[in-house]
N, C-alpha and C positions, 0 to 999 in steps of 0.2 A: 277314305280320303282324308289327308292331313292338310293342315293349314300351311305348312311349309311348301307343299306341293302347289297349293293354290296361289301362293305369293309369287311363284315363278311364272304364272301364266299372265297373259296380257288382259287388259280390261275387257276387250271384246270377247275373248274366250270366257271370261268370268260371267259376262252378261248372258252369253249363250248358255252356259252351265246353270245360271240362275233360272232362266226360262225353262230349261229342261227339267230341273228339280221341282219347280212349281207345278209343272204339268204332271210330273210323277206323283207328287203329293196329292193333287186333286184326284188323280185316278185311284190311289190307294184309299183315300177317304170315301170315294164312291163305292169301291169294293167293300169297305168296312160297313157301310150303311146297308148294302144289298146282301151282306152275309157271305160274300165270296172271298174275303181276305183270308189267305192261308196263314199268315204270321202278323200279328198286331205289332210286333217289334219293327216291322218294315216302316211303319208310319213314323216311329220315333227316330229311326236312322235317317230317313228322308228330311224330317224337320231339322235335325242337327246338321246335316250336310248343307241344307239351304242356309242355315244361320251362319255356318262357317264361310260360305260364299259371300254372303252379304257383309259380313264382318271384314273380310279381306278387301272387298270393294270399297267399303267405307274408309279403311286404312289408306288405300291408294288414293282416294279423293282428298283426304286430309293431308297426305304427303305431298300432293301436287300444289295445294294451296299455300304451303309454307314457303 
């Protein structure tokens, strides 16, 4: 997922995506603890995707305030 694609989405879509990614990250961490995680790189990718969504949300919030 690229930041440019995220910037085209609405705030509601981004909030839904944030919730979705947070749940995915939780599930991946749970799998890691129980030893069921196939690829540890998935945690890193999920964290970065969540950070991108949060960054774009923050940009939109700041853009509306100006």
